N, C-alpha and C positions, 0 to 999 in steps of 0.2 A: 504494500500500500504506500510505503514511503517513496518507492520508485514512481508510482503513478502520480503522487503529489509533485515530485520533481518534474515529471514530464508535463503536467498541467501548468506548472509555473513557467516552464520554458516555452510552451506553446502559446501562452497567454490566455488559456481557457479559465477565465475567472470563476465561472460556476463550478467547474470540477475542482479547481484549487480550493475554493472556500468550503465546498462540501467535504472534500477529503481532509482538510484541516480540522473541521468539526468532528469527523469520525475518529481521527487520530487522537484528538483531545479526549473524546469520550472513552476510547479504548485505554488511554493512559490512566484516566481516572479510575476506571473499573479494575485495571491491572494493579494499580496502587492499593485499592481497597482489598483486592484478593490477597495481595502479599501481606498487608497488615492483618488480615484475618488468618494468616498462617499458611496460605497456599504458596509454596516456594516457587513453583513453575509459572505462576501467573495465570493468565486466562488460557483456556483451552479453545481449540478451533470452533467447537460447537457454541461456546459462549460468544465468540466474536461474530459468528454467523447470526446468532440470536440478536445481538445488538444491532447489526445491520438490518435485519428483517424488521425489528421494532422501529428503526428510523424510517424505513420504507413505509410501514403502516401509518406512522405519524404523518408523513407527507401525503399519503392517500386521503387521510381524514381532513387534512388541511386543504387539499384540492377541493373536496366536497364543500367545505365552508366557503372557500374563495368563490367557487362557482355559484353558490347560493346567494352570494352578495355581489355577483356580477363583477368580480375582480379577476378577470381572465388573465391579466398580466401576471398576477401573483400565482395563479393556478399553473401557468406555464412554467414559471420558475421552479415550483415544487416538482412538476413533472420532469424537468431537466435534472433536478437533483436525484430523483428516483432512478433515472437512466444511469447516472454516475454510480450510484450505490449498487445497482443490480449487477455490475461487472464483478463484484466481489463475493457473490453468493452463487450457489449452484442454480442452474436453470429450474424454474418451477415446472412441474408436470402440467401437461394440458389436461383438460377435463376427461378426454378419452383415455389418456394414460393413467390418470387417477382412478377412473372407473375400473380399468383392467387390473390395476394393483389391488384395489379393494376386493374385487371378485377373487383374485388369486389368494389373498390372505384368508378370506372367508373359507375358500376351498381347502387351503393348507391346514387350517385349524379345525376344519370340520364344524364350523359354527353354523347353527341353524335357527337360532332364536335370539330375540333382543337381549336375553340374559347374557349372551356371549359378547355383547358390545364392548365391554372393558378389555377382554382379551384381544379382540380384533384391533381396537384402537391402540393398545400397547404395542402390538406387533407392527402396526403401520408406523408408529412413532420410531420404533427401533430400526425399521428398514428404510424409511423415507424421510428422516428428520431433515428439515430445511429444504425439501424438494416438493412438498405437498401442502395444499391448503387443508388443514385438518378439520376446519368447520364444514367445508364441502364434503370431505371424506366421511365425516360423522353422519351427515344427512344421507349420503349414498349408502352407508352401512345400514342405517335404520331402514331405508327403503328395501334393501335386499334381504334383511333379516326379518322383516315383518310379514 
């Protein structure tokens, strides 16, 4: 990420530069907190990915607010920041890929009723962390198990 920050600065991409500076500051803060809490190795990759996904979700919410107030210029800025952030996380599964993954996990576990929802969602989290919208996956799982 530091390399991307340097490249953004050299190319004059102010949006990418400011967004990456914000991410690095947030990562440094979380890393410091983790180390103070006794975690010697600092943040794990999953925690970094989680931070970036949270930042993307915050910007998506902000886009909705901006659009509802007819501030399309600000919504566009947020969308540009999302584009910068998405380079640092695994690609999200399409709806079709997610449906196939949910069906596969249900089949692998032999799940057949809503009572199996917890096991299915735990397996999905284990296999597809950071790649899947789990709210959609949960709805799909409910639909298939009911």
